N, C-alpha and C positions, 0 to 999 in steps of 0.2 A: 734898594740897591743903587749905589751911586754910579754915575757915569765914569768916575775915576777908578772904580773897582771892577767894572765889567766892560769889556770891549768886544762887541760883536764884529764879524769880519768887515762890515761896512762902516765901522765907526771912524776909521781913519779918514774917510772921505766926507764926514758929516759937515765939515766947514762949508762945503759947496752948497748945502741946503739952506744956509742962513740960520740954522739952529744954534750954531756956536755963539750967536749974538746974545743969547740968553744964558749962556753958561755962567755959573756963579750966581745968577739971579733967580734961578728956578731949580726945582728938584727933578731928578731923572730916575725913572724906574724902567727895567726891562721886564716885560710880561711875556711868558711863553704859553701859547695856547695850542691845543691839539684836539682832534675829534675823529670819530669814525661813524659810518653809517653802513650797515650791512644789508640794507634793503631800500636803496634809492629807487624811487618809482618814476612814473611818466609825468608827474607834476613836480615842479621844483621844490626841494626840501633841504633843510640845513644838514651839514655833515656833523651829525651828533646821534647818539643812541635814540632810536625812535623817530629820527628826523624832526626833533623838537627844539625850538628856541622861542619861548613865549615872549611877546612884546606888547603887553597891554598898555592902554593909555592912562589907566589909573592903578595905583598900588593895591595889591591884594595881600591877604593873610595866607600863610602857607603852613604845611605840616609835613612830617616825614614818617615813613613806615617801612618795615622790612617784611619779606614773605617768610622769614624764619624767626621763630621765637627766641633763638639763642642770641640775636642781636639786642640784648638787654643788659642792664647793669649786673645782673646775677648770672649772665651767660658768658660763653667763650667768644662771642662775636663782637660787634660794634658796641662801644660804651659811650662814644661821643661823636657827633657829626658837626663839622664846621661848614658854613654856607657863606658864599661871597657873591655879592651882586650890588644892585642899586636900590636905595630907599626911595621914599615918596618924593624927595627933593632932587633926585638924580645924582645923589652923592654915594660914593662907595660905602658899603657897610659889610662887616664880617662878624658873624655871630657863631658861637659854639654852644650846642645844646646837648644835654645828656639824653641817652636813650631811655626808653621806658624801664622801670625798675625790674620788672619780672617777665615781660612779654614783648618781644620785638615786633610782633604783629599788631600791637596796639599803637595807633598814631600818636605822635607827640607834636605839639604846637611849636612853631619856629617864631622866635621873638621878632617883633617889628612887622612892617609891611614892605612889599617888594614890587618894584617895577621890572627888574631883571634878576635872573640868577645865571651867572656864567661859570661858576665853579663850586663844587662841594667835595669834601673828602672826609674819610674816616680819620678822626684825630685822636681817638683813644680806643683801645681794644682790650677784650678780656683774655686774649691769647698773645703769647710772644710770637710775632709773625715769623714765618719761614715759608719756604717754597711749597710745603705741603700743609701749612696752617696759615691761611690768610687772615686779614684783620676784620673780616665780617663774614657772617654765615650765609646770608641770603642776598637777594636783590633789594636794594634800598631805593625807595621812590620818594621824591619830593613832589608834592602836589598841592593844589588849592585846598584850603581848610574845608573839612566836611567831606572828604573822599572825592574831591573835585578833580579837575584836569591835571594831568601829569606835566610837571615842569622839567624834571631831570631824573636820571637813573644812574645809580652806581651798580654796575653789573657784577654778578657772581657766576657768569656763564662764559667759559667753563671754569674760570678761576676768579677769585675775588680781586677786582681791579683796584679797590681802595679809593677811587675818586671818579667823578664824572668825566665824560669825554665829549666836550662841547666845543665844536670848531667855530665858535662865535664869541664876540666880545662887544660890550657897549662901553665906549669911552665915557667916564664919569664927568659930571659937571665940574668945571674948573681945571680940566685936563685937555691936552692936545696930544694926539697919537700919530706916530709914523710906523709903517710896516717895513721892517728891514729885510725880511725874507719870508718865503712861503713855499711849502712843498706839498705836493699831492701824490698819493700812491693808490694805484688800483691794480688788481690782479690782471696779468696778461692773458690768463686763461679764460676769463669770463666773456661770454658772447656779447653782453650788453655793456659797452664801454661808456662810462659817464662823461658828460660835459660838466665842467666845474666852473663856477662863477663866484668871484669875490664881489660882494655888494657893500656899499655904504648907504646909510640913511642919516644924513645930517639933520640937525634940528629935531631930534627925536622927541623933544619936550613940547613941540608944537602939536597939540593933541585935539585940535578942532579944525573942521573943514572950512576953507580949503587948506590942505596940509602942505607946508613948505618943505617938510622932510620927506622928499621922494626917494624911492629906492633906485640907486644908480650903480651901474656896473663900473668896477675898478679894474678888474683883470679877469681874463677868461682863458681856459685851456680846454680844447675839444677832444673827445674820444680818447680819454686817458687810458693808457695801457703801460703798466710799469710805474715809473716815477717821473713826474714833471715838476719843475720848480722855477722860482723867480728869486734871484738874489741881486737886486739892482745896486748900481753904484750909488745912486741917490735913493733913499727910502721913499716909499709911496706915502703921500699925505700932502698937507696936514689934514687930520680928521679931528675937528674941534668938538669937544663934548658938550652936551650929550649926543653921541653919534653911534649908531649901531653898525657893527662890522660883521657880516654874515658870509661864511663860505657855504655855498649851496650846490647841489648837484641834481642832474636829471638824466634819464635814459629814454631812448625812443620806444622801447618795448620791455615788458616784464620788469625785472629788477636788476640792480647792479650794486657793487660795493665800492667804497672809497674811504681813504683816510686823509686827514690834512694836518699840517703842522706849520705854525707861523710865529714870528717874533715881532713884538711891538715895543717901540721906544715910547714911553709915556712921560710927558713933561707937565710940570705944574705951570699953569698960566693965570 
């Protein structure tokens, strides 16, 4: 998406950041990210389903599987899954993989190896989607090959969401990111109000100790009740890839819930 065809509210002030100096010499993309976590605990965890955003130091092989057999090529559920993240060289990769021919509960290998997965969605379905007929039949799990650790989930509870809800992003190699706005929402009725922190980890590709890619706070909002947000005149950044951007939450007791939504301006560098 070109900067000339998309204008977020803060774009008119972008000249103040110095980004305008590269206009015409670099590509611009706007990335929209959102996530939810319905069980934030007393240890810090990402705002994503299951509180998961895996960040290994070496690329791994992945697979996907559904808990419903109908998510298969001969079924009424998912027929294809598209996965987006970073490859072994910290470059963005997007692959689309067909579901199992006859049984969605049989795992299917995902092409390539992966350092990060920050988005996945159902890209083909056996049903014409409607409000009462979603694009997939069950929960779809992306995990390490061989029924390993979960990396992401597309939820079917209570409805088929159609894509992951991961409130995190990793700036690819060769890109620089700026955050233009961020919004946090938490129920006003819950007893345990979450603290929400946006972290960056620059130099994510420094994978040997001592690590130069330390986790650093960028923005914090405490005891969220209702909606809190940041819409700065000058976008936050720069975040030079590869760099992890993680929205995380914590409560002081029991569990809490929160959702996040943020906009990223991504530049070729």
